[in-house]
N, C-alpha and C positions, 0 to 999 in steps of 0.2 A: 211057821217054821221056815218056809222058803225065804221070807224076808229077813230073818235072823242069819241064815246061812249066807245070803247075798251081802249083808252088811259086814259079816266077818270076812268074807272073801275079798270085799272091797278094801277093808282095812289092811288085810294082809298084802294086797297088791300095792297099796300106798306105801306101806312099810318097806317092801321090796324095792320100790322106785327110789325112796329116800336113801336107802342103803347103797343102792347102785350109784346114785349121784355122789355120795361121799367117797365111795371107793374110786370112782372115776376122777374126782377132783384131787384126791390124795395121790393117785398114780400119776397124774399130770404134773403135780408140783415136785414129785420126786425126780423126775427124768428131765427137767429143764436144764439146759446147758447155757450158762451166760456167755461162754466163749464161742458159741455156734454162730455161723454167719460172718465170721471175720475173714472177708475176702476182698478182692480187688474191686468188685462192684460197689461194696460199701464204702471203700476208700474214695472211689471216684464220686459217689453220691455225696459223701461228706465234703469233698473239696468243692463241688458245685455249690453246695449250700453255704460254705464258708466264704466263697467268692461273692455270692449274692447278698448274704445277710451279715457277714462278720460272725458275731456270736448270736446265733438264732435263738438261744435261750434267754437273752437279755429281755427284761420286761419293760414295756413302755407304758407311760400313763396316757390319759385321754388326749393330750396334745401331741402325742407321738414321740415324746422325749424319753430317752432311756434314763431311768433313775434307779435308786436303791429300793424304793418302796414297791408294793405290789402293783401289778398291772397285767397287761396281756403280752404274751411272748411274741417276738418278731415273726416266727414261723414255727408252728408246733411240730409238723412232720420233720422239718430240718433239725429242730431241737432233739427229737428222738434219734435221728441219725448221728448227731454230735455225741449224745450220751452213749450210744452204741459204740461209736468210734473210740471214745475214751475208755470204755470197758474193754474193747479189743486191745488197746495199747496196754492196759493192765494185764490182760490175759497173756499177751505176747512176752511180757517180762516175768511171768510166773515160772517158778522152778518146780516142775512136776516130776517127782521121782516115781519110778516104777509105773509110768504111763497111767497115772491116776487122773489126768485131765486131758481134754481134747483141745489143744491150742494150735494156732497157726503161727509158728515162730517167724515166718517171713512176712507177716501182715505189715503193710504200709512201707515195706522196704524191698519189694520184689524187684523193682528196676535197679536199685542200688546193688543188690546182691548179684543180679545178672551182669551188670557192668564190672563188678569186682571179679566175677568168674571169668569174664572175657579178658580182663587185664592179667589174669593169672595163668594164662595158657602158655604153652611151650613157645609158640611163635611170638607172643608178646615179650617173653623173657629173652629170646634170641635177638629180637629187634633192639631191646634195651641194652643187652650185653654188647652187641656190635657197635652201638653208638657210644657206649661207655669206653670200650676198648680203643675205638678210633680217637676219642677225645684224649685218652691217656697216651696216645702215640704208639699203639701196638699194631696198628693196621696201616696199610698203604693209602 
């Protein structure tokens, strides 16, 4: 009798573990955000890879020549960074109404936006206006 109870108990435990694994896997797949991690660190890592490998996802044959057929990637980790960078650029251009997605709209243009903001200050306009007025003969 003890052996039957132990087997039933063991079977119930196995079933509980399998159910928990499926519940955990489904919970992970639901909450993955393809636009997460789109930051300046990724942009810098991508630029470093692009400088070193060009297209790191290009596949080379046994002789090391990039071709159209199957082969080995130039660099797998850099290829993943390139794919993530491309995905982030797509996320940046997404139009998410009602805050339905989490995107970094400034991805890969932080420096440009900062420079544009500096050029749009009151002091920058005054400098430009003073030069324009002087050129037009309005100032001494």
